[in-house]
C-alpha distance (Angstrom), angle and dihedral (degrees) to the residues before:
residue distance angle dihedral
X1 . . .
X2 3.80 . .
X3 3.81 90.4 .
X4 3.81 91.4 54.2
X5 3.79 91.7 48.1
X6 3.81 91.3 49.9
X7 3.81 91.1 47.3
X8 3.82 92.1 51.4
X9 3.80 90.8 46.0
X10 3.79 91.6 50.5
X11 3.80 92.2 48.2
X12 3.80 90.3 49.4
X13 3.80 91.3 49.6
X14 3.80 91.8 49.8
X15 3.79 91.0 50.6
X16 3.81 92.5 49.7
X17 3.82 97.6 45.4
X18 3.86 97.1 80.7
X19 3.79 89.9 49.8
X20 3.80 90.5 52.8
X21 3.80 94.7 49.2
X22 3.80 114.3 87.1
X23 3.79 112.5 -117.9
X24 3.76 116.6 -110.6
X25 3.82 92.0 -105.7
X26 3.79 91.8 55.8
X27 3.79 92.2 50.0
X28 3.81 88.7 48.3
X29 3.78 91.3 50.8
X30 3.81 90.4 49.1
X31 3.81 89.3 51.4
X32 3.81 90.9 49.5
X33 3.81 91.2 48.1
X34 3.81 91.8 50.5
X35 3.81 98.4 41.4
X36 3.81 110.6 20.1
X37 3.81 109.2 28.9
X38 3.80 94.0 80.9
X39 3.81 87.4 74.7
X40 3.83 109.2 7.3
X41 3.78 131.2 59.5
X42 3.79 103.5 -119.1
X43 3.80 99.3 -169.9
X44 3.80 136.8 63.8
X45 3.81 99.0 -94.7
X46 3.79 119.1 21.7
X47 3.79 127.8 93.9
X48 3.79 121.0 -111.7
X49 3.81 112.7 -99.5
X50 3.82 87.9 -134.3
X51 3.81 106.4 54.5
X52 3.83 95.4 -145.5
X53 3.82 92.8 50.1
X54 3.80 110.0 94.4
X55 3.79 116.9 -129.9
X56 3.79 110.3 -104.0
X57 3.81 88.5 -123.2
X58 3.83 88.5 66.4
X59 3.80 97.5 52.2
X60 3.80 92.5 91.9
X61 3.81 88.2 61.1
X62 3.81 89.7 61.0
X63 3.80 101.6 33.2
X64 3.79 137.0 14.9
X65 3.81 101.8 -104.6
X66 3.80 91.9 -131.5
X67 3.81 89.8 58.7
X68 3.81 91.6 60.3
X69 3.81 92.4 70.4
X70 3.80 94.4 81.2
X71 3.81 92.5 47.1
X72 3.80 90.6 49.9
X73 3.81 90.9 49.8
X74 3.81 94.0 48.7
X75 3.77 95.6 39.9
X76 3.78 126.0 -91.7
X77 3.78 111.4 -108.9
X78 3.79 115.4 -179.5
X79 3.76 99.2 176.9
X80 3.78 96.7 -115.8
X81 3.78 127.6 97.4
X82 3.80 96.4 -127.5
X83 3.82 93.0 67.4
X84 3.80 111.5 73.0
X85 3.79 118.6 -144.3
X86 3.80 112.3 -105.5
X87 3.78 129.5 -167.3
X88 3.77 110.5 -173.4
X89 3.79 129.9 -162.6
X90 3.82 117.7 -116.2
X91 3.83 90.3 -103.1
X92 3.81 92.0 50.4
X93 3.80 90.3 48.5
X94 3.79 91.6 51.2
X95 3.79 91.8 47.9
X96 3.81 95.3 46.8
X97 3.81 93.6 45.7
X98 3.81 89.5 48.3
X99 3.79 88.9 54.1
X100 3.81 93.3 45.7
X101 3.81 89.6 52.8
X102 3.82 88.9 58.6
X103 3.83 89.0 58.9
X104 3.81 96.0 56.2
């Protein structure tokens, strides 16, 4: 009896786990909100708080989004002091690129 209850509980937990995990795009958006939104617009409509910072939704017009992965892994360096250097983990890169793809 206890074994059957534990088995059903485990199966239920396994079925719920994907629903509890945030999709990659949501994690990417959370990263952008925490690290980019001070200067860049991170949505489809608003203006960037820093006028010279392009909205993230426009990045695909300058670069293929997939090509940004290497730059994110090595550390983006724009040559101006306002943009901090970032080196992202492979999971963060995947999440952020997934989010950027939703803005195209």
